[in-house]
N, C-alpha and C positions, 0 to 999 in steps of 0.2 A: 433507674427512672430519671428522665430528664427534669431539669429544674423548672419550676414555675416561672412564667414570664409576665403574667398579668394577675391582677387581683381586683376585687370589688370591695368597697368600703361603704357601709351604711352610716347614716347621720348619727346613729347612737353608738358608733365605734366598732360595730361588728365587722370582721374582715373574713373574706373567703378567697382562697388562692386557686389559680388554674392556668390554663393555656389559651392564648388568644387565637381567634380565627376571624375571618371576615376583614373588615377595615382595621388597620393598625392605628387607632386613635383613642384619645381620652374623651369620655362623655359623661355628663351628669344628667340623670333622669329621675323619674319616680319609678319605684320597683313594684311590680305586680307579678302574679303567677297565673299559669293556665294549665288545667288538668287534662287537656285533650291527649288522647293516645295517638292521634294522627292529625294531619292538617296543619303542620308547621308552616307550610307555604302560605296558606290562607291567613294564618296568624301574623306572619312577618309582613304581609302586604295589606293588613287590615288597618284602615285609617284610624280606627278607635284607639290604637296604641301609640298615637302621636305623643311624643315627649315621655314615653314610658319604656322601661327595660323589662322584658318579660322572662320570667323563670319558667322553663318547661319542666313539669313534674315527671313526665314520662322519660325514662332514663336514656333512650337511644334516639337521637335526632340526626337527620340528614341522610338516612339510609335509602330513601327513594328519590333523592335529588329534588330538582326544581323543573317543572314542566311549563310549557308555554300557554296552557289553557286554564290554569288554576289560580291565576292572580285575582285578588280582590280589588286592586287598584293598580294603575299604571306606574305610579311613583310612590314607593313605600316611604312612610314617615315614622316608623317605629324607631325607638331610641337605641335598642340593643337587645341581644339575646343571651341568656344564661342557661347552659345545659350541663347535664351530668357527663354524657359521652357523645361526642360528635363523630359521625361516620362520613369521611370524605370520599368514599368509594361506593356510590349508589348502585343499587341493583334494580333497575326499572327501565323497561324499553322505551318509555315515554320521556325520560328525563333529558334535558338539553344542557343543564349546567348544575354544578353542585351548589349547596346552600352557601358555602364559604365564598364561592365566586359571585353569587348574587348579592351577598352582603357587602363584599368588597366593591363591586360595581356601584353600589348605592351608598357607599360611605357609612355603613352601619357596623359597629363593632360587636363581636361576640366573644364569649369566654366559655371554655369547656373544662371538665375536671372538677367542677364545683360540687360540694355536697348539697344537692338541690333538696333533699328531704329535710335536712336541718334548716336550710334557708326558707323553705316553704312554711315550716312550722313557725319560724320566727315571724314571717309576714302574717300568718293567721293569728298569732297571739298578740303581736305588737302593732299590727296594721301596716299599711303601706308607708314607706318613707323615701326620702331622697337617697340615691345611690350613685356612686362614681365608679366607672371602670377605668383603670389606670395601670401604668407600668408597675411591676412588682417592686421596683426600687423606690417608688414614691412613699414618703413617710406617712404614717397615719395622721400626724398633725397637719401636714400639708393638705392631705385629702379632706380632712374634716373642715379645714378653713375654706376650701373650694366649695364644699357642700353648703356651708353656712352662708356663703356669699351668693349662692345660686338661688334664683327665684323661678319657680316653674311658670312658664309663660301662660297667659290666659287667652291667647289668640289661636288656639288649636283648630277651632272650627273654620275660621277665616283662612287658615293655612291649607286645609285639606278640601274645602268646598270648591266646586267648579267655579270658574270665573265668568262663564256664560252658559246659557242653556244648551243642552244637547239632547238628541232623540234616540230612542231605541224602539223600533216598530216591529210588529209581528203580522203574519198573514191572517186575514179575516178577523180583525180585532172586534171585541165586544165593548170595550171600555177605553176611555182616555184617562190616564192617571198622571197627575203632576207630583213628582217626587222632589221634596225639598232636601237638598244635599247638605247634610251636616257632617258628612264623612261616610257616604253611602258605599256599600260593597257591591261589586259588579254582579255577584250571584243573586242579589235581591232584584236587580233589574231583569236578569235572565228569568228568574222565577215568576215575575209579573208578566213577562212576555209569554211564558208557557201557559199562563192562565188567561190568555186572550186580551191582554192589556197593552195598548200603545203607551209608552212611558216618555214623558218629557221631564228630564232632570234639570232642576233650576238651582241657582245659587241660594245660599242660606239667607241672604239679605234682599231677596226679591220682595217687591211690594205687593200688597193685596190686590191692587188694580191689575197688575201684570198677571197674577194668577187667574183672576176672573176673566181676563181677556183670552186666556187659553181654553176656556170653556171645559174644564175637567169634569169627569163623572165622580172623581174622588181625589183626595190629597193624601199622599204618603209622607210621613216624617221619618227620615232615616235616623239611626242612632249615630253617635259620634263621640269624639274625644272631649275630655275636660268636663267642667261643671256647666250644666245648661243655664244656670242663673246668669252666667257671663254672656250668654247669647240673647241679648234683649230683642234683637231683630226678629228672631223666630217666635218668641213669646208674643210680641206685638202682632205679628202676622196671624197667629192662630186665634188671638182674641178678636181680630177683625173678620176672620173667616168662619168663626164658630157659628154653627147653625145653618150655614149656607151649603155645606158639602159634607158628605161622609169623610171622616178623617181617621186614619189609622196609622200605626207606628210599628217599628221593628222592636220586637221583644227579645232582642239579642241578649244573651247572658254573658257576662264579662269574666275576666280572669279569676276573680275571687269567688266564683260560683254564686254571685248575687246578680239580680237584674241590673242592667247598666243604669247610669245616672239618668239617661234619657227616659228610662222606664220608671224610675223612682221619683224624680224631683220635678219634671216638667208637668205641672199640674194643668192638664187640659182635659176637656171632655171628649170622649171617643164614642162615635156612633158606629154601630155594627149593622151590617146588612149582608144578605147573600149576594156574592159577586159571581 
C-alpha cells in the first residue's frame, strides 16, 4: 500500500490520513458532512458550502464524473472534499471531465482514503469544527496553530451573490419572480421557469425601491452560506417588503440533515398562495 501524502486535522486534535486529489494545496475550513448517495457535482458546485469542507458519507465518489449540465453555479466556492474512496475512471457517457480535474481547475483540495464513518460520527457527536487539509509531514502542533489563528470569514453571501441582476425567462410566463441571490442554485431558477415564472435574480444588497420597481408577483429568498444574522441587508429588505408581496424561501436541507440556517434563523413571515 502506498504511503499517505495528505491528512486532515480538526481543531480538537483529531487526525485522519489519506491521499490527495484535486488541487495540491493547504486549506482551512469548517467541516460538515453530506449523506447524499448521488449528486456530488451539485454539492461541490453549491454556493451554500462556501468556506466549508464537506465529508461525503457515501463511500464511492467520482464514479460518474462531471457533466456540463449539472452545475449549481458557474464558479464553485466549496472549501474542499473528504471521501472514503475516489474513482478517477468514470463510467458515464455524459461526463466531460473527472471530479479531480474539476477540483484542480478550481483550486479546490480533496482527500481520499479517510475513514468517513468515524469522521461523520465525530461531527455528529461533537459538532462542526475548523479543519485543515495539509501535507502528511505537517506536525500536529503546526496544524493546530494554523487552526487557532484562522477565523471563518463572515462575508460568504457577498462572495457568492451576483454583482448585478440577471434574467431567466420562459415561454408563456404566468408570473414574474424576483429572486434575492444569497447563494442561489441554478436548479432553483430552472424549477421556477418550468412552473411558468420569469425570474429576475438580484444581488443580496438590493434596495426595496429597486425590487418594487421590478413589479414582481412574488419574491423568492434563496438559501446561502454562513449565518443569516450577518446579512443585515437581507433582513432590512424583507422588513421593508413584508406585507406587500408573497414571499417564499428555499427549504434546502443542509449537510447535517437539519434545515439550513436560512430556514432556521431568518425570522420572517411567509405568505403562501397557489402559484
